[in-house]
PAVOVO-424200 format. One record per residue (C-alpha): residue number from 1; residue in three letters; x, y negated, z negated. Coordinates in nm, 2 decimals. Example, Ala and Ser with C-alpha at 12.3 -4.5 7.8 and 13.67 -1.06 7.14 Angstrom:
BEGIN
{site 1 'ALA' {1.23 0.45 -0.78}}
{site 2 'SER' {1.37 0.11 -0.71}}
***
This chain:
BEGIN
{site 1 'MET' {6.11 -10.25 5.90}}
{site 2 'ARG' {6.13 -10.12 6.25}}
{site 3 'LEU' {6.50 -10.08 6.40}}
{site 4 'TRP' {6.57 -10.02 6.78}}
{site 5 'ILE' {6.93 -9.92 6.86}}
{site 6 'LEU' {7.11 -9.88 7.20}}
{site 7 'THR' {7.44 -9.69 7.20}}
{site 8 'ASN' {7.67 -9.48 7.43}}
{site 9 'THR' {7.66 -9.13 7.30}}
{site 10 'PRO' {7.60 -8.97 6.98}}
{site 11 'SER' {7.90 -8.88 6.75}}
{site 12 'PRO' {7.89 -8.66 6.44}}
{site 13 'TYR' {7.90 -8.95 6.19}}
{site 14 'GLN' {7.63 -9.15 6.40}}
{site 15 'VAL' {7.39 -8.86 6.39}}
{site 16 'GLU' {7.46 -8.82 5.99}}
{site 17 'PHE' {7.40 -9.18 5.96}}
{site 18 'PHE' {7.08 -9.23 6.17}}
{site 19 'ARG' {6.95 -8.92 6.00}}
{site 20 'ALA' {7.00 -9.08 5.66}}
{site 21 'ILE' {6.82 -9.40 5.77}}
{site 22 'HIS' {6.54 -9.22 5.90}}
{site 23 'ALA' {6.52 -9.00 5.59}}
{site 24 'SER' {6.53 -9.32 5.35}}
{site 25 'GLY' {6.17 -9.39 5.45}}
{site 26 'GLN' {6.26 -9.77 5.43}}
{site 27 'CYS' {6.33 -9.82 5.80}}
{site 28 'GLU' {6.17 -9.69 6.10}}
{site 29 'ILE' {6.47 -9.61 6.35}}
{site 30 'ASN' {6.44 -9.54 6.72}}
{site 31 'VAL' {6.78 -9.46 6.90}}
{site 32 'ARG' {6.83 -9.47 7.27}}
{site 33 'PHE' {7.14 -9.29 7.39}}
{site 34 'MET' {7.29 -9.34 7.74}}
{site 35 'ARG' {7.37 -8.98 7.73}}
{site 36 'LEU' {7.37 -8.72 7.50}}
{site 37 'GLU' {7.69 -8.50 7.57}}
{site 38 'HIS' {7.99 -8.64 7.37}}
{site 39 'ARG' {8.35 -8.50 7.45}}
{site 40 'GLY' {8.19 -8.17 7.62}}
{site 41 'GLU' {7.94 -8.10 7.36}}
{site 42 'THR' {7.55 -8.19 7.30}}
{site 43 'LEU' {7.55 -8.26 6.91}}
{site 44 'ILE' {7.20 -8.32 6.86}}
{site 45 'ASP' {6.84 -8.17 6.98}}
{site 46 'GLU' {6.49 -8.23 6.90}}
{site 47 'ALA' {6.48 -7.97 6.65}}
{site 48 'THR' {6.76 -8.08 6.46}}
{site 49 'ALA' {6.83 -8.45 6.49}}
{site 50 'GLY' {6.61 -8.56 6.20}}
{site 51 'PHE' {6.54 -8.90 6.35}}
{site 52 'PRO' {6.35 -9.04 6.68}}
{site 53 'TYR' {6.58 -9.08 6.96}}
{site 54 'ARG' {6.57 -9.07 7.34}}
{site 55 'GLU' {6.82 -8.99 7.62}}
{site 56 'LEU' {6.80 -9.28 7.89}}
{site 57 'ARG' {6.81 -9.18 8.26}}
{site 58 'GLY' {7.11 -9.38 8.43}}
{site 59 'LEU' {7.08 -9.50 8.78}}
{site 60 'GLY' {7.39 -9.32 8.99}}
{site 61 'PRO' {7.57 -9.01 8.98}}
{site 62 'ALA' {7.63 -8.87 8.61}}
{site 63 'ARG' {8.01 -8.83 8.69}}
{site 64 'TRP' {8.01 -9.23 8.67}}
{site 65 'ARG' {8.11 -9.40 8.35}}
{site 66 'ASP' {7.81 -9.52 8.15}}
{site 67 'GLU' {7.93 -9.91 8.18}}
{site 68 'VAL' {7.88 -9.89 8.55}}
{site 69 'ARG' {7.53 -9.73 8.55}}
{site 70 'LEU' {7.20 -9.92 8.47}}
{site 71 'HIS' {6.95 -9.75 8.26}}
{site 72 'PRO' {6.62 -9.91 8.32}}
{site 73 'GLU' {6.43 -9.77 8.04}}
{site 74 'ALA' {6.63 -9.98 7.81}}
{site 75 'ILE' {6.55 -10.30 7.99}}
{site 76 'ARG' {6.19 -10.20 8.00}}
{site 77 'GLU' {6.17 -10.14 7.62}}
{site 78 'VAL' {6.36 -10.45 7.51}}
{site 79 'ILE' {6.10 -10.64 7.72}}
{site 80 'ARG' {5.78 -10.46 7.61}}
{site 81 'GLU' {5.84 -10.32 7.28}}
{site 82 'ARG' {5.81 -10.49 6.93}}
{site 83 'HIS' {6.08 -10.41 6.68}}
{site 84 'ASP' {6.20 -10.62 6.39}}
{site 85 'LEU' {6.55 -10.60 6.50}}
{site 86 'PHE' {6.73 -10.45 6.81}}
{site 87 'VAL' {7.09 -10.35 6.79}}
{site 88 'LEU' {7.30 -10.31 7.09}}
{site 89 'SER' {7.61 -10.10 7.01}}
{site 90 'GLY' {7.90 -9.94 7.23}}
{site 91 'HIS' {8.05 -10.10 7.54}}
{site 92 'TYR' {7.97 -10.46 7.54}}
{site 93 'THR' {8.08 -10.46 7.91}}
{site 94 'SER' {7.83 -10.21 8.04}}
{site 95 'ILE' {7.55 -10.34 8.26}}
{site 96 'THR' {7.29 -10.21 8.04}}
{site 97 'PHE' {7.44 -10.37 7.74}}
{site 98 'MET' {7.45 -10.70 7.92}}
{site 99 'MET' {7.11 -10.68 8.10}}
{site 100 'SER' {6.94 -10.59 7.75}}
{site 101 'ALA' {7.13 -10.88 7.57}}
{site 102 'ILE' {7.01 -11.12 7.84}}
{site 103 'CYS' {6.66 -11.01 7.82}}
{site 104 'LEU' {6.63 -11.01 7.44}}
{site 105 'ALA' {6.79 -11.35 7.44}}
{site 106 'LEU' {6.55 -11.51 7.70}}
{site 107 'LEU' {6.23 -11.35 7.51}}
{site 108 'ARG' {6.38 -11.50 7.18}}
{site 109 'LYS' {6.36 -11.14 7.01}}
{site 110 'PRO' {6.58 -11.09 6.72}}
{site 111 'TRP' {6.87 -10.87 6.81}}
{site 112 'VAL' {7.25 -10.82 6.69}}
{site 113 'MET' {7.58 -10.63 6.82}}
{site 114 'TRP' {7.73 -10.36 6.64}}
{site 115 'LEU' {8.09 -10.37 6.73}}
{site 116 'GLU' {8.44 -10.24 6.64}}
{site 117 'GLN' {8.74 -10.48 6.64}}
{site 118 'PRO' {8.83 -10.57 7.01}}
{site 119 'TRP' {9.18 -10.44 7.14}}
{site 120 'PRO' {9.44 -10.68 6.97}}
{site 121 'GLU' {9.60 -10.96 7.20}}
{site 122 'ASP' {9.95 -10.84 7.09}}
{site 123 'TYR' {9.93 -10.49 7.21}}
{site 124 'ARG' {9.88 -10.37 7.57}}
{site 125 'PRO' {10.05 -10.02 7.57}}
{site 126 'ALA' {10.21 -9.90 7.89}}
{site 127 'TRP' {10.03 -9.56 7.87}}
{site 128 'ALA' {9.65 -9.75 7.85}}
{site 129 'THR' {9.50 -9.65 8.17}}
{site 130 'ARG' {9.21 -9.90 8.18}}
{site 131 'LEU' {9.24 -10.21 8.39}}
{site 132 'SER' {9.06 -10.41 8.15}}
{site 133 'ILE' {9.32 -10.34 7.89}}
{site 134 'ARG' {9.64 -10.43 8.10}}
{site 135 'SER' {9.52 -10.70 8.31}}
{site 136 'PRO' {9.54 -11.06 8.15}}
{site 137 'ALA' {9.25 -11.17 8.40}}
{site 138 'ALA' {9.02 -10.89 8.27}}
{site 139 'ARG' {9.10 -10.94 7.91}}
{site 140 'PHE' {9.03 -11.32 7.94}}
{site 141 'ALA' {8.69 -11.24 8.11}}
{site 142 'ARG' {8.60 -10.97 7.85}}
{site 143 'ARG' {8.67 -11.25 7.58}}
{site 144 'LEU' {8.47 -11.50 7.75}}
{site 145 'LEU' {8.18 -11.26 7.78}}
{site 146 'LEU' {8.21 -11.15 7.41}}
{site 147 'ARG' {8.21 -11.52 7.32}}
{site 148 'ALA' {7.88 -11.56 7.52}}
{site 149 'LEU' {7.72 -11.27 7.38}}
{site 150 'MET' {7.80 -11.38 7.01}}
{site 151 'ARG' {7.65 -11.73 7.08}}
{site 152 'MET' {7.33 -11.54 7.22}}
{site 153 'SER' {7.28 -11.27 6.94}}
{site 154 'ARG' {7.15 -11.35 6.58}}
{site 155 'GLY' {7.49 -11.20 6.46}}
{site 156 'VAL' {7.73 -10.92 6.48}}
{site 157 'PHE' {7.72 -10.60 6.26}}
{site 158 'CYS' {8.10 -10.56 6.21}}
{site 159 'ILE' {8.26 -10.22 6.19}}
{site 160 'GLY' {8.49 -10.32 5.90}}
{site 161 'THR' {8.67 -10.63 5.75}}
{site 162 'ALA' {8.93 -10.62 6.05}}
{site 163 'ALA' {8.66 -10.67 6.29}}
{site 164 'MET' {8.50 -10.95 6.08}}
{site 165 'ASP' {8.84 -11.13 6.10}}
{site 166 'ALA' {8.88 -11.07 6.48}}
{site 167 'TYR' {8.54 -11.23 6.57}}
{site 168 'LYS' {8.61 -11.51 6.31}}
{site 169 'ARG' {8.93 -11.59 6.49}}
{site 170 'MET' {8.72 -11.60 6.83}}
{site 171 'GLY' {8.51 -11.88 6.67}}
{site 172 'ALA' {8.21 -11.67 6.52}}
{site 173 'PRO' {8.07 -11.87 6.24}}
{site 174 'ASP' {8.07 -11.66 5.90}}
{site 175 'SER' {7.69 -11.67 5.88}}
{site 176 'LYS' {7.68 -11.46 6.19}}
{site 177 'LEU' {7.93 -11.17 6.08}}
{site 178 'HIS' {7.78 -10.88 5.88}}
{site 179 'PHE' {7.98 -10.60 5.72}}
{site 180 'LEU' {7.84 -10.25 5.85}}
{site 181 'PRO' {8.15 -10.02 5.89}}
{site 182 'TYR' {8.09 -9.65 6.00}}
{site 183 'TYR' {7.94 -9.42 5.75}}
{site 184 'CYS' {7.95 -9.04 5.71}}
{site 185 'ASP' {7.87 -8.78 5.48}}
{site 186 'VAL' {8.17 -8.83 5.26}}
{site 187 'GLU' {8.00 -8.60 4.98}}
{site 188 'ARG' {8.04 -8.29 5.18}}
{site 189 'PHE' {8.41 -8.33 5.18}}
{site 190 'ALA' {8.41 -8.32 4.81}}
{site 191 'ARG' {8.17 -8.03 4.79}}
{site 192 'VAL' {8.41 -7.75 4.89}}
{site 193 'ASP' {8.44 -7.41 4.75}}
{site 194 'PRO' {8.84 -7.41 4.66}}
{site 195 'ARG' {8.82 -7.04 4.77}}
{site 196 'ASP' {8.76 -7.15 5.14}}
{site 197 'ALA' {9.04 -7.37 5.14}}
{site 198 'ALA' {9.27 -7.12 4.96}}
{site 199 'ARG' {9.19 -6.86 5.25}}
{site 200 'ILE' {9.31 -7.13 5.49}}
{site 201 'ARG' {9.62 -7.19 5.32}}
{site 202 'ALA' {9.68 -6.82 5.31}}
{site 203 'ARG' {9.62 -6.73 5.64}}
{site 204 'LEU' {9.87 -7.01 5.76}}
{site 205 'GLY' {10.13 -6.92 5.51}}
{site 206 'LEU' {10.10 -7.25 5.33}}
{site 207 'MET' {10.04 -7.15 4.95}}
{site 208 'ASP' {10.36 -7.29 4.85}}
{site 209 'LYS' {10.38 -7.60 5.09}}
{site 210 'THR' {10.33 -7.97 5.09}}
{site 211 'VAL' {10.05 -7.99 5.35}}
{site 212 'PHE' {10.01 -8.29 5.56}}
{site 213 'LEU' {9.72 -8.31 5.78}}
{site 214 'TYR' {9.59 -8.49 6.09}}
{site 215 'SER' {9.27 -8.48 6.24}}
{site 216 'GLY' {9.16 -8.64 6.57}}
{site 217 'ALA' {9.18 -8.63 6.94}}
{site 218 'LEU' {9.53 -8.53 7.09}}
{site 219 'ILE' {9.58 -8.85 7.29}}
{site 220 'GLU' {9.88 -9.09 7.29}}
{site 221 'ARG' {9.68 -9.37 7.14}}
{site 222 'LYS' {9.63 -9.16 6.81}}
{site 223 'GLY' {10.03 -9.14 6.78}}
{site 224 'VAL' {10.04 -8.75 6.74}}
{site 225 'ASP' {10.35 -8.75 6.91}}
{site 226 'LEU' {10.50 -9.00 6.64}}
{site 227 'LEU' {10.38 -8.76 6.35}}
{site 228 'LEU' {10.57 -8.48 6.51}}
{site 229 'ASP' {10.89 -8.68 6.55}}
{site 230 'ALA' {10.89 -8.79 6.20}}
{site 231 'PHE' {10.79 -8.43 6.05}}
{site 232 'LYS' {11.10 -8.29 6.25}}
{site 233 'LYS' {11.30 -8.55 6.07}}
{site 234 'LEU' {11.20 -8.43 5.75}}
{site 235 'ALA' {11.17 -8.05 5.79}}
{site 236 'SER' {11.53 -7.93 5.78}}
{site 237 'ARG' {11.58 -8.09 5.45}}
{site 238 'HIS' {11.24 -8.01 5.29}}
{site 239 'PRO' {11.14 -7.66 5.36}}
{site 240 'GLN' {10.83 -7.72 5.15}}
{site 241 'ALA' {10.67 -7.94 5.40}}
{site 242 'ALA' {10.43 -7.84 5.65}}
{site 243 'LEU' {10.20 -8.01 5.90}}
{site 244 'VAL' {9.86 -7.93 6.03}}
{site 245 'ILE' {9.69 -8.07 6.33}}
{site 246 'LEU' {9.32 -8.06 6.41}}
{site 247 'GLY' {9.19 -8.15 6.72}}
{site 248 'ASP' {9.21 -8.11 7.10}}
{site 249 'GLY' {9.30 -8.32 7.40}}
{site 250 'PRO' {9.56 -8.38 7.68}}
{site 251 'LEU' {9.86 -8.38 7.48}}
{site 252 'ARG' {9.79 -8.04 7.34}}
{site 253 'GLU' {10.02 -7.83 7.56}}
{site 254 'LYS' {10.29 -8.07 7.55}}
{site 255 'LEU' {10.28 -8.08 7.17}}
{site 256 'LEU' {10.30 -7.67 7.18}}
{site 257 'ALA' {10.58 -7.68 7.43}}
{site 258 'SER' {10.78 -7.92 7.21}}
{site 259 'LEU' {10.80 -7.67 6.92}}
{site 260 'HIS' {11.09 -7.48 6.87}}
{site 261 'GLU' {11.08 -7.14 6.73}}
{site 262 'ASP' {11.20 -7.26 6.38}}
{site 263 'MET' {10.90 -7.50 6.37}}
{site 264 'GLN' {10.64 -7.27 6.47}}
{site 265 'SER' {10.60 -7.14 6.10}}
{site 266 'ARG' {10.59 -7.53 5.97}}
{site 267 'ILE' {10.36 -7.70 6.22}}
{site 268 'HIS' {10.01 -7.55 6.30}}
{site 269 'ILE' {9.81 -7.70 6.58}}
{site 270 'ALA' {9.49 -7.54 6.51}}
{site 271 'GLY' {9.30 -7.70 6.80}}
{site 272 'HIS' {8.92 -7.80 6.78}}
{site 273 'VAL' {8.76 -7.72 6.44}}
{site 274 'PRO' {8.36 -7.74 6.42}}
{site 275 'GLN' {8.23 -8.03 6.22}}
{site 276 'SER' {8.09 -7.76 5.97}}
{site 277 'ASP' {8.43 -7.63 5.88}}
{site 278 'LEU' {8.62 -7.96 5.85}}
{site 279 'PRO' {8.58 -8.00 5.47}}
{site 280 'ALA' {8.75 -7.69 5.40}}
{site 281 'TRP' {9.05 -7.79 5.61}}
{site 282 'PHE' {9.06 -8.13 5.45}}
{site 283 'LYS' {9.07 -7.96 5.11}}
{site 284 'ALA' {9.36 -7.71 5.20}}
{site 285 'ALA' {9.57 -8.01 5.28}}
{site 286 'ASP' {9.77 -8.24 5.02}}
{site 287 'VAL' {9.83 -8.55 5.22}}
{site 288 'PHE' {9.62 -8.71 5.53}}
{site 289 'VAL' {9.82 -8.88 5.81}}
{site 290 'PHE' {9.67 -9.09 6.09}}
{site 291 'PRO' {9.95 -9.27 6.28}}
{site 292 'SER' {9.70 -9.43 6.54}}
{site 293 'ARG' {9.85 -9.71 6.75}}
{site 294 'HIS' {9.50 -9.87 6.76}}
{site 295 'ASP' {9.16 -9.76 6.63}}
{site 296 'GLY' {8.85 -9.99 6.58}}
{site 297 'TRP' {8.77 -9.80 6.27}}
{site 298 'GLY' {8.86 -9.43 6.23}}
{site 299 'VAL' {8.61 -9.22 6.04}}
{site 300 'VAL' {8.88 -8.96 5.96}}
{site 301 'LEU' {9.00 -9.19 5.69}}
{site 302 'ASN' {8.63 -9.18 5.54}}
{site 303 'GLU' {8.68 -8.81 5.53}}
{site 304 'ALA' {9.00 -8.79 5.37}}
{site 305 'CYS' {8.89 -9.03 5.11}}
{site 306 'GLY' {8.61 -8.79 5.04}}
{site 307 'ALA' {8.83 -8.50 5.02}}
{site 308 'GLY' {9.00 -8.69 4.78}}
{site 309 'LEU' {9.35 -8.71 4.99}}
{site 310 'PRO' {9.64 -8.98 4.96}}
{site 311 'ILE' {9.63 -9.14 5.32}}
{site 312 'ILE' {9.92 -9.24 5.52}}
{site 313 'SER' {9.76 -9.47 5.81}}
{site 314 'THR' {9.89 -9.73 6.05}}
{site 315 'LYS' {9.80 -10.10 5.96}}
{site 316 'SER' {9.65 -10.09 6.31}}
{site 317 'THR' {9.38 -9.85 6.21}}
{site 318 'GLY' {9.06 -10.07 6.13}}
{site 319 'ALA' {8.94 -9.83 5.85}}
{site 320 'ALA' {9.27 -9.87 5.69}}
{site 321 'ARG' {9.19 -10.23 5.59}}
{site 322 'ASP' {8.89 -10.12 5.38}}
{site 323 'LEU' {8.99 -9.76 5.28}}
{site 324 'VAL' {9.37 -9.76 5.21}}
{site 325 'ARG' {9.55 -9.98 4.95}}
{site 326 'ASP' {9.94 -9.95 4.99}}
{site 327 'ASN' {10.11 -9.76 4.69}}
{site 328 'GLU' {9.76 -9.69 4.52}}
{site 329 'ASN' {9.58 -9.44 4.72}}
{site 330 'GLY' {9.84 -9.42 5.00}}
{site 331 'LYS' {10.10 -9.57 5.25}}
{site 332 'LEU' {10.03 -9.85 5.53}}
{site 333 'ILE' {10.28 -9.86 5.81}}
{site 334 'PRO' {10.34 -10.05 6.12}}
{site 335 'ARG' {10.24 -9.86 6.45}}
{site 336 'ASP' {10.52 -9.70 6.65}}
{site 337 'ASP' {10.76 -9.69 6.35}}
{site 338 'VAL' {10.87 -9.32 6.32}}
{site 339 'PRO' {11.14 -9.42 6.03}}
{site 340 'ARG' {10.85 -9.58 5.84}}
{site 341 'LEU' {10.62 -9.31 5.89}}
{site 342 'ALA' {10.89 -9.04 5.79}}
{site 343 'ALA' {10.96 -9.25 5.47}}
{site 344 'ALA' {10.60 -9.23 5.36}}
{site 345 'MET' {10.57 -8.89 5.41}}
{site 346 'LEU' {10.91 -8.84 5.24}}
{site 347 'PHE' {10.76 -9.02 4.94}}
{site 348 'PHE' {10.50 -8.77 4.87}}
{site 349 'LEU' {10.76 -8.48 4.91}}
{site 350 'GLU' {10.99 -8.63 4.67}}
{site 351 'GLN' {10.72 -8.74 4.41}}
{site 352 'PRO' {10.45 -8.48 4.43}}
{site 353 'GLU' {10.32 -8.57 4.12}}
{site 354 'THR' {10.18 -8.88 4.27}}
{site 355 'ILE' {9.96 -8.68 4.48}}
{site 356 'LYS' {9.66 -8.62 4.23}}
{site 357 'ALA' {9.65 -8.96 4.12}}
{site 358 'PHE' {9.67 -9.12 4.48}}
{site 359 'GLY' {9.40 -8.86 4.58}}
{site 360 'GLU' {9.17 -8.97 4.28}}
{site 361 'ARG' {9.18 -9.32 4.39}}
{site 362 'SER' {9.11 -9.24 4.74}}
{site 363 'ARG' {8.78 -9.03 4.62}}
{site 364 'ARG' {8.66 -9.33 4.42}}
{site 365 'LYS' {8.70 -9.54 4.74}}
{site 366 'ALA' {8.46 -9.27 4.91}}
{site 367 'GLU' {8.19 -9.35 4.66}}
{site 368 'ASN' {8.14 -9.68 4.84}}
{site 369 'TYR' {8.10 -9.53 5.18}}
{site 370 'THR' {7.83 -9.27 5.11}}
{site 371 'LEU' {7.54 -9.25 5.36}}
{site 372 'ALA' {7.31 -9.39 5.10}}
{site 373 'LYS' {7.55 -9.70 5.06}}
{site 374 'GLY' {7.54 -9.73 5.44}}
{site 375 'VAL' {7.16 -9.73 5.44}}
{site 376 'GLU' {7.15 -9.99 5.14}}
{site 377 'GLN' {7.42 -10.24 5.34}}
{site 378 'LEU' {7.21 -10.20 5.67}}
{site 379 'LEU' {6.89 -10.32 5.49}}
{site 380 'ILE' {7.08 -10.61 5.33}}
{site 381 'ASN' {7.19 -10.70 5.65}}
{site 382 'MET' {6.86 -10.69 5.83}}
{site 383 'THR' {6.68 -10.88 5.56}}
{site 384 'THR' {6.96 -11.16 5.57}}
{site 385 'ILE' {6.93 -11.19 5.96}}
{site 386 'LEU' {6.54 -11.20 5.97}}
{site 387 'ASN' {6.48 -11.44 5.68}}
***
């Protein structure tokens, strides 16, 4: 089967998944990126990509957001080329996405959308900067557009069951909703030399500590500020607790400035860590914490499961619905709830014997989110849609 995919920018897990699809030999994949740069770095090139792709040229200055740039090559390809299925992913409000959808619908070509859950109606944070998130009129227009696109398409590849439920509430029939979350190479998080993890713990002075780990962007939406507040509540009474924060972003300097001298040996803000080094950092931790205020999915939860870590996550993280079972392999907490976050961390500090059992259950969860499982699920979805 021939598959054509339009998406925004390559992310590490996307690259891994597209490479696995191509390597399976069961599907001919052609990927079109609106731009190759992702968070300041180019993740693929022709020599290392491992699948056919192309960067589309957008009309307008490169500094413009891709939502407002038209990519004529995408329109030309959806009109002229033949594929068994066209997949539109990313920003459904972008000009290129909408124009591609209209052309595919008019030409009666088979196409689907691949989307995360939309922003929840009951959560519009004051710190959100995008007009479409804050404005009721803009939100209403977005919902109308999304419903129209769902009617025009053959279906939606839903990034998790939380997304499936959201689109069902918007009126999409069950027959149009197909489960296809984000997949990544979780197996590399299990294949870690323990000596690499031990070196990280030794370098940071964590050999006798219970290490809580966060990995992700240092932005308000991810709730890293809540994590620091919760940890500080525990730190004085539990000297064996330590916190490692991986990632970079606009909050980094503010977080560093908030650390009192007595916390600097307990809280380590390590900054950006290359993808190749992440598994060792996960292996060096005991518990993974993800206090996000909203995430459509959250691939770091896949990675934490692959590493065999218990997970503390907010219920507002899409991946938590599928990857975390409360009191089985982790703890689920409400967003913006520092006391509940601290209590969840306290559970593992006071009952360290549970860490191994919770982590083993996470590892078993990861077995259903390997790249091979992802390719299998994609092919099942394609077969269902095309038959």
